[in-house]
C-alpha positions, 0 to 999 in steps of 0.5 A: 500500500505505502511500502508496508514491508519496508516500513515494518523492517525499519520499525523492527530495526529501530526496536532492536536498537532501542532494546540494545540501548536499554541493555547497555544503559540501564543497570536493572536490565543486565541479564534481562531478556529482550522479551522481558524488556519489551514486555515490562520497560515502558520507555521501550513500549512508548518508543515502539508505539511512537515509531509505528505512529510516526510511520503512519503520520509520515504517510498522512494516515488520518486519525490512527497516529493520534489514537495510537499516541493517546493509547501509548500515553495512557499505558506508559505515561510517556507522551510522544507526538506522532510528528516528532523525529526520534533517532536510533537508540533512544533510552527513556529511563523510568519515563513517567512524565516525559513529553516530546513535542510535535516538531522535536528532533532527537538524535541517536543514542540519547538518554532521557530520565523521568519528567523530561519535557521537550516543549514549545513556547507560545502559540507559534506554528512551525518549528517550535520544539528543541533539536537534540543532537546525538549522545545527549543525556537529559536529567530527570525533570529537565525542561527544554523549551523552544526551537533550541539546539542541544549540541552533540554529547551535552549533559543537561542537569536534573530540573534545569530549564534550558531556553538557549542553545547548548554547545556540544560536549558541555554540561548545563545546570540551573534555572535558567540553564547555564553551561558549566564544567565539571572539575574542568573536564568535559563529562563523557558517557550517559553516567554523569555524576549528577550529585556533584554537578556545579551550581553557579548560583550557590558558587556566587552566593559563597563568594558574596558571603566571603566578601561580606565576612571580610568587610565585617572583619575589617569594620570590627578591627577599625571600631575595636569591637570583637571580630564576627564569627566566620561564615559557616557553610550551609551544607557541610560535606559529611557522610557517604557520597550520595552518588556512590552507588 
């Protein structure tokens, strides 16, 4: 009818790569069969439904793509618009609350965690959702809004709100998102140390606190009064590493 055989072969190939991505990037999938992943991993199920819906949408089949996307959202709690272009090897971990908009483009080997939104801004038509290039990792709760581009290999920290383009191989944190470095080294792979990502706002507050303490010390010395107490860190690092696995 419209290349059903070739479409089915393409969807099957994409499904195999999605299952391979779950095996490679989800520690809970180690030693689990492909059949079990297909039966019990909502991210893989949502991608399978989307790939079929997207194929139907590309061939201008009415109603069916939307109905399939609706059923998938009801079953997996992951919403992917049939028009979204999704590359090979996308892994959606946990998946609850993930939303991928109509004009979003997702490259190959991308990892998303629960609560991620690839959304639009305003009511403009045309390209209005993000473009995510290959090998990007997006932390839980992150919001990527508007027709921005997330560069190859970038990392988006949990709960960040990104409204500007992100350079390749960079890490973004904060609201709004700011590109930062982790100990001067660009992180590699999907397993970035989310617990110890830099916080530019907290760093700025620490610098201001230190300057205030120095000014108070100088005033106290000039007036002959007692030197004020030092600024105490709000979150002293104690106990085990929260990201120690």
